[in-house]
N, C-alpha and C positions, 0 to 999 in steps of 0.2 A: 475785273477779277484779277487778284494778285497771284503771285507764284505759289504761295502757301495753299491758297484755296484750290488752285488748279491741281497741284500734286496730290492733295487729299482726295480729289474727285477723279483721278485718272483710273483707278480701279473700277468704280461704278460706271465710268464713261465707257471703258472697254467692254464691260459686261452689259451695256445697254440698259442700265438701271436708272439713269438720270432722266428727268423730264426734258421735253423738247427745248425749253428755254435754257436750262442748265447746260445741256449738251452743246447748244449753240454758243454759249459763253466760253466753254472749254475749247471748242474748235477755234474760236476767234483768238483766244489767248495763245494757242499753240502756233498760230500763224505769225505771231509777233514776238514770241519769246523763244530764243534758241535753246536755252537750258531746259525748259519744260518740254519742248519738242524732242530734245535728245532723250530725256527721261521716258517720254512716250514711246520712242522707237526702241529703247532698251527693253521695256516691258513687253512690247509686241514681239520682238525677236526672241526673248526668253520663252514666252508662251508658245511660239511656233516650234521652238526646239523641243520643248517638253512634249507637245502633242506628237511630233514626229517620232519621238523615242518611246512612246507608250507601247506596251505589249498588251494585246487583247486576247482574252481567253473565253472559250465557250463555258458558260455557267452550267454546272451539273444540275440534274433534276432536283436533288435534295436541297441545294441552295435556292433554286427557284421557288420550291415549296415553302421554305422558311421565310423568304421575302414576302410571299403572298400572305402567309400567316401573320407576319408582323404588321403588314399593312391593314389586315382585317382587325387586329387587336389594338391598333394604335389609337390613342384618344384623339377626338376630332376637335376639341376646343382649346388646344395648345397654340398660342400665338407664335408666329414665326417672325423673328426680328430680321429686318433687312440688313445685310452685311455691308460694312463700309470700307473694308480693305480688299485688295486684290486677292490675297491668299485665302482669307476666311470666307470671302464671297464665293470662291470657286468650288470649295469642297462640298458644302451642302447641296449645291445643284448637281454636282457629279454623282453623289450618293443617291439623291432622289431620281436622277435620270437613269441610273443603273436599275433601280427598283421598277421604274415605269417601263423600261425596255423589256425587263424580264416578264412582266405581266402582259404588256401589249404584244410581245412576240408570240406568246402562247395563244392569245386571242386571235391573232392573225393566222396562226397555224390552224386553229379550229375552223376559221372561215375558209381557208384554202382547201382544207380537206373536204368541205362540203361542195367545192367547185370542181373536184377531180372527175375524170370520165367515169361513166357507169361501170365499165369493166374493172375499174380499180376500187369499186365501192367497199369491198370487204377490207382492203388495205386501208382505205380512208377511215372506216369505222374503227378499226383496230388502233390506228394512230390517235384518233380523237379520244378513244377510251383510255389510252395510256396517258395522254395529256390531262384529261379530266381527273385521273387518279392522283395527280400531283397536287390537286387543290387540297386545302386543309381538311382533314377528316375523311378523305375519300380513298386513301391508299389501301386499307384493309378493313374487312368486316370481322375477321378473326386474326388477332395479332399474336404470333407465336413463332419461335424458331424450332419447334418440335414437329416433325412431319406426322407424328402420331396424333397430334392435336388438329393439324390443318387438314389432312386428308379426310378423316371421317366427318369433319364439319360440313363438307359438301354434300353428304348423304341427304337426299330429299330436296336439295336446293337446285341441283342440276341433274340432267339425266345421264350422268356418267361419273366414274370415279377418276379424277385427274391424277396423273403421275406427279408425285411430290418427293423427288429425291432430295436427300440432305447432302449438300456439297459445301458446307461451310469450311471444312478443313482444306478445301481447294480455293478458298478466297471468295466464295459466293454464298454468304449467309442467307438462310431463309428468314423472312420477316412476317409472313402470314399469307392470307388469301382473302378473296372476296368474290361475290357474284357480280358479273357485268352483263351487258346486253349488247349483242352484236348479231346482225343479220336476222333480226326478228326473234331471237331466242336468248334464254339465259345461258351464259357460258361461265366456265371456271377461269378465274385469274389467280395464279399463284405468283407471289411477289418475292423477289430476291434483291440483293444489293451487291454492288461491287465498288468499294470505297464510297464515294458520294453519289454514285449512279444507281438509279432504280431500274430494275429489270422486271417487266411484266411478262408472264407466260400464259397466254390465252389458249384454251383448248376446248373442243367440242366434237361430238361424234359425227362421222360422215360415212356414207356407203363405202364398203371396202372395195377399192379398185386397185389395190396394190400400193406399196409404199412409194413415196416420192422423195428424192433427194432434196435437201434444203435449198431454197431459192432466196436470194438476198435482194432487198430493196432499200433505197434511201430516200428520205423525204423530210425537208425542212429541218435538217440537222439531226434527225433520228435515223437509226438503223433498224430494219425489220427483217426477220428471217422466218420463212414459212416452210413447214414440212408436214407431210402426211405419214403417219405410222400406225399400223395395227388398228385401222378404223377410226383414227383421230386426226383432226386437223389441228396443228399447233402453230401459233404465231408468237414469236419472241421479239419484244420491242424494248429499246433503250437508247439513250444518247451515248452509251459506252462505245469506245472505238470498236470498229468492225472485227478486228483480229481477236480481241478478248471476247466479244460477243459470240463469235464462231466457236471459240474454245468452250464457252458455256453451253452452247447448243449441243455440242458433241457429248457433254456430260449428262444432259437431261433428255435428249431425244436420241434413242438408239439409231444407228445407221441402218438404212435399208439393205 
């Protein structure tokens, strides 16, 4: 193998794209050629610096839902060309990996919720219902930002009339509602958003034992706030930061 061939294959070599025979030829050449070995070290060093400087962010719920929808709608017969350069070979895999991580992380969360202790079963079911709602076509049964459309829609579908305050002027626009299934019963789920974050408000009637102040839980990157008020149990779930989620709960659930 000459230097030209070796330099051309350095990118695929570092990305483990070469066959065993080709990789062996590159390794042998690097042992005997100081210039190619130096080029190899520069690429490795640059890659390490870039990885060390990367900033990582938690993907909001809306972005995860859009990624899932794009994967469902993507054509299955489009051939994928193997990349030949270091730069162009890295980006497609990075994008694909991000999509896979978003989907797999949600799948793992669903599995984890099924393994939680029995005493946390309601919390687990609420979280699983929130995650399931982020799948394409599952967020709302009635899509509307008007409380006068959403609230009466629940009549005859659940055995209560859920509270549907309109707080869009405070940065929490209403987007609709749906019927969900938690603890063996149909429950109301009213849906709001905050920037790119989805907020699910689940509620169902419970025996009146006095109001309970909100209690906060965190699980798998999501925040959950539970409260009892006026004969209703309310669960608010989102990946929104806890401070803003508490502000939202103060708006939609009256203090005891």
